[in-house]
N, C-alpha and C positions, 0 to 999 in steps of 0.2 A: 504494500500500500504506500502511495506517495501523497503527501499533504502539502499544499501550497498555502502559506499564510501571508496575507496582505496586511502589513503594519507591524513595525518593530517597537511598539509600545510595551508597557508592562505585561499586558495579557498575552500579546502575540509572542513575546520572547519567552515568557513562562511556559506557554504551551509547547513551543519548540524545544525547550529544555526537556520537558517530560516525554515528548515523542521520541527525541533522540535517545534518551535514557532507556526507552522501551524498545529500541531497535527499529523504529519506524522511519522511513525516508521522509525528510521534511526540508523545506526551503522557505525562507522568509524574505519578502520583498518590501522595501522601505523607500518612500519617496525622498526623504531627507538624505543628505550626504554624510551624516554622522549623528551620534547621540546628542551632541550639543549644538545642532544646527539652528535651533530656535528655542525660545523660552516656553517651558511647559509647567512651571511651578517649581516649588522647592520642597517644603516640608509636607510629608504625607502621614496621615494617621493610619496605622496598621493594626488590625485586630485579628482575632482567631479565624475569621473567614479567609483572610489573605494568607495567614501563616500556614493554615492547613493546605491551601493550594500550592504554596511555595514548597512545603516539605514534600508534597506528593510528586512534584515535578523536578526539583533541583537535586543534583548530586549532593551527598551529605556534606562535603567540604564547602560547597557554595551556600547551603542552608546555614551552616555554622558561620560563614562569613556575613550573611544577612543579619544574624543575631548579634555578632560581634560589632557590627557597624551601625546598629540601631542606636537611637538617641537614648540617653538615660531615661528610665521609666518615669512617667509622671505620677505625682502623688496627690494632685488636686487640680480642680478646674475653678477658675476665679472670674467673676464679672466685676468690673470697676467702672467708675465714672471717668470722664476725660481728665479729671484732676486726681485720678488714682485713688479715689475713695471707694473702699470695698462695698459691693452691693450683695453679692452671693459668693459663697465658697463651700465646696464640698470636698472633703478628703476621702481617699479610697486606698485600699491596700495595694502594695506593689504587685504587679502581675506575676504569674509563674511562667517565666520565659522558657522553661523546660518542657512545657505542655503546649503544643501549637494552638489548641482550642482556647487557651487562656492567655495568649499573647496580647499585650496591649501596650503599644509603644509608638514612636514616630521615627521616620527615616528620611533621609535626603533622597529625592527622586532620582537625581543623576547617579548617586552611589548605588541605589538599588538597580537601576537600569543597567549600569556597568556590570553588576554582579550577574544579572540575567543574560547579558551578552557573553559572559565568560565561557569559553569553550565552543561557542557557536560561530566564531569569526568566519569559518569556512562555508557557512550555509546562509548567512545573512547578506543579501544583495542591496547595498545602499544606492541611492540615486535612481531608483526604479519606480516610476510613477505608473500605477495601475490605471488602465483606461476602461476595460470592459472584459466580459467573459462570454464564452459560448458553451452551451450545454444541449444535449440531445433532449428535446422536449418530450419525446416518446419513451425515454428511458431515464427515470429519476435517479437510478443507481449508476448511471453512466459517468464517464470521466468529464472533466471540466478543462477547457482551454482558456488560459488567461492571456490578455493582450496588454502590452505596456507601451508607454509613450515613445520609447526609442525604437519601436518596431519589432522588438523581440516578443516571443510567445513561450508559454510553458503549459504542459499538460499534466494534470494531477488527478488522482482519484477523488480528492476532497479539496475544496477551496474554502478557506476560512477568512472572513472579513473581520480583521482586528484593526481597522483603519480609522478609528475614532469617530467623533461626532459628525464629521462631514463625509462619512463613509460612501465611497463610490460603489462598493460591493452592495451595500444596503440599498442605495439608490436604484440599482438595476434589479436586484432580487426582490425587494419589498418596497415598491414605489409608493405605496400608501402609508408606509411607516414614516410619520412626520416628526421633525425636530423643530421646536419653536423657541423663540426668544422669551425668556421669563421677564425681561425688563430690568433685571438686576445687573449691576456692574461691579467689577472688582479691580482695584489698582494694587498690584503686588509689588513688594520690595523685599530686598535681602540685604541685611546689614551685618557685615563681618564683626565678629566678637573679639575686638582687641582688648588688651588688659585694661586700658583706660575706660573703654565702654562697658566692660563687664563690671567694673567697680560702681558704675552708675545705673546698672540694669535694675529695673523694678524687681524687688525681692520675689514677687509672686511668680516670675518667669522661671526662676530656678526650680520651682516645684511643679510646674505644669502649664497647660494651655491657659490663656487669658483672653477675655473679650472686653473691649472698651466701648461703653455707650457714649457716643459723641453727641448725637441728636436723634430726633425721630427718623431722620433720613439717612444718617451716616454712622457707622461704627467701625471698629478696628479689631481684627483678630491678630493675636500675637502667639508665636510659638518658638521656643528655643530648640535648636538642634545642637546638642552637645554629645558628640560621639563617645560611646563607652570605651572604645579603643580607636586610636587613629586609624582610618581606613588603610593607609599605607602599611602600618605595622600589622594589622590583621591580615592583609593580603600576603605579606611576607611569610606568615605562618601557614596560611590555608590555601592560597591560590596566587603564587608569585607573579603570574602574568597579568593580573588585574592592575589597571592603571588608575589610581585615584588622585593624581596630581591636582593640588589646589583644593582638596576637600578639607575644609576647616570649619570649626563651629561658627554659627551665625544665628541671628534672629530673623525669622520670617514675619513680615507684617502684611496685612491685607486690609485696605480701606474698602468697605463694602456698603452698598446701598442701592436704592433705585437709581435709574439713569438720571433723574432730576437732581441728584446730589452732586453730580459732576458736570463739567462743561459738556457741550454737545459731542456726541460720538465722533462725528467727523473731525472735530478739532483734536480730540483725545488720540484718535488713531493716526493722526498726522504728526504727532509729537515724537521726538526721540526720548531715550531714557532720562536725559537731563531735564527735558521739558516736563515729562511726567512727574519726576521727583519734585520739580518746582510747584506743580499743581498740588501734590500731596502736602508739601510744606505749607502752602496757603490754606489748605483744608484743615490742618491741625494747628493753625497759628495761635489759637487761644487755649490749647491743651497744656497739660503738665509738661514742664521742660524736659523731663526724662523721655517722654513720648516723642516730643519734637526732635530731640537729639537722635533718636533712632531713625527717624525719617531723613534728617539731614545727613546722617552717616551712611545712608544706603548707597550701594554701588549703582551708578546710573545705567550701566549696561545690563543690569539685572532687574530693572524696573519696567513693568509692562502692564497693559490694561486689557481686560477681556470683558465680553458680554457673556452672561450665563444662559446656556440653552438647556433644554430638557426634551426627552423623547415622550411622545404620546404612546400609551400602551397599545400594543398590537398582539395578534396571535390568538390561537395557534395557526400555523400555516402548513401547507403540505411539505413534508420532509423530502429534501433532495440532497445531493452531495455538495451543496453550497450551504454554509451556515455562518453565524455571526457570534462575536463575543465582545464584552466590554462596552465602551461608549458607542460603538458602531450600532448597537441595538438598544441599549438602555442607558443613554446619557442622563445625568441627573445633576441638580445643583449640589454644591459642596457643603450644604448646610448640615448634613449628618456625617460627613467624612466617609461616605460609603463607596464612592466611585471606584477607587483603586482596589478596595477590598473585594468588591463584587467582580471586577475584571479578573483578579487573580483566582477567585473562587471559580469563575467560568473556566479558566485555563485548566485547573485541576479536575473539574468535572468532565470537560470534553476530552482531556487526555485519558482519563480512566475509561471512558466509553470507547474511544478509538483503540486503546490498548487491548480491550476485551475483543474487539473486532479482529485485530491483528492476530490474537491468540486463538481465534476460531470459536470464541464463546458466544458470538452473536453476529447477525448480518449487519452490513454497513448502515443501511437506512434505519434499522432498529436502534443501533447505537446512537446515531445522530438524533433520532427522534426522542430517545430517552433524555439525552442532554438538553434538547430544546424544551421539552416539557418542564423539566426542573428549572431551567434558566429563565423561562418566561415567568414562572411563578415567583421565584425569589428575586429576580432582577427587577421586575416591575413593581413588586412590593417595596423594594428599596427606593425606586423612583417616587412612588406615592408618599413614602415616609419623608423623603427629602423635600418634596414639594409642600407637604403639610407644615414642615418647619419653616420653609421659605415664606409661606403665606402668613405666618405669624409676624412677619416683618422682614424676614430674610436676613436680619442683622445678627450681630454677635450675641445678644441676649438669647434669642431663640436658638442659635447654634449651641451656645454653652449649656442652656437648659436641656437640650436634646442629648448632648454628650453626657451630662450629669446623670440623666435618667437611664441612658443605656449602659453607662459604666458601673453604676452603683445600684440600679434598681430602685432608687429612691425618688420621691417627689422633691422638687426644689422650691424654696420660698419665693 
């Protein structure tokens, strides 16, 4: 069996790791020319859903590298005013990182993606833009021919669309599956954690995620990424070929709100990182000096602006040898920190079903159908949950309250 994956994001690479580990022929096509070709965010919340998918797919050494390079576990979630006055705080026990189902931490997206690429360098084709595919309409179990912008083609038994919220695979395969703009906007920044800046860091950030209530329209999410072990040191122990150059501790901040909280989209998208940082500085001009300093200290080249989109629920659909995972089918707002977790869960589930097919335990369409049935259920449940939080205002208070509820099982004040 040969599997072609379109998209080298977290889900696509995780799936490829698992398939290769199972001895299945797999190739990954990615339109970007490298992992760092464009900004895709920084700090990711990782829980048991993702950890189980990672453990199922990764070689043991790479799973251990994921654990070693995770950020120090959070002990609390805090909501504060823009003057750093505490509003809500809930403490919770440290997670048990030895049990995948109980993992609860944060990671750097680039570091995790580098781990997921490790050992796959020979089968990931960068700079390959997918255009369309052809399939025998009379044989849903037949092969799939993929076409790329450079004129090349590939034929596989299974085509997996892991190409994100703007998925071209989904656009052709499920044209009625719509993605819509939620109206929410986020301005992201990344502030290196120098010794001087660490000394002035709000104390709450050493203990976990924080949310700042700026106004009814605007808030800020804050998360510290403090590696438990320097990625380069961990790689030297576990996977020496992994290159984590420049991976140092930092604070991720995200100014979030409705579009009306920011200048017009056209203006925002025309600005470079320095211009976007200047907008952020203006938006927090009346806030606590420690928060303003975090914005002022952000790296301009790491500052970017995005609109938040979400998928409308669809399915089930007739099973064929084309399928989807991650944001390509169930994109969701970041308000519950579920997007990466669900994509990695998808990878683990699809890998398990295709492995069973390869071992002769089930037919191909049966395996893909089993994956899609489960994925549609838990994936769109996550979309609905994320939208429910976003509709509470989409801001940091709603996000933090959701995290508190999910992490502790407790109601918050």
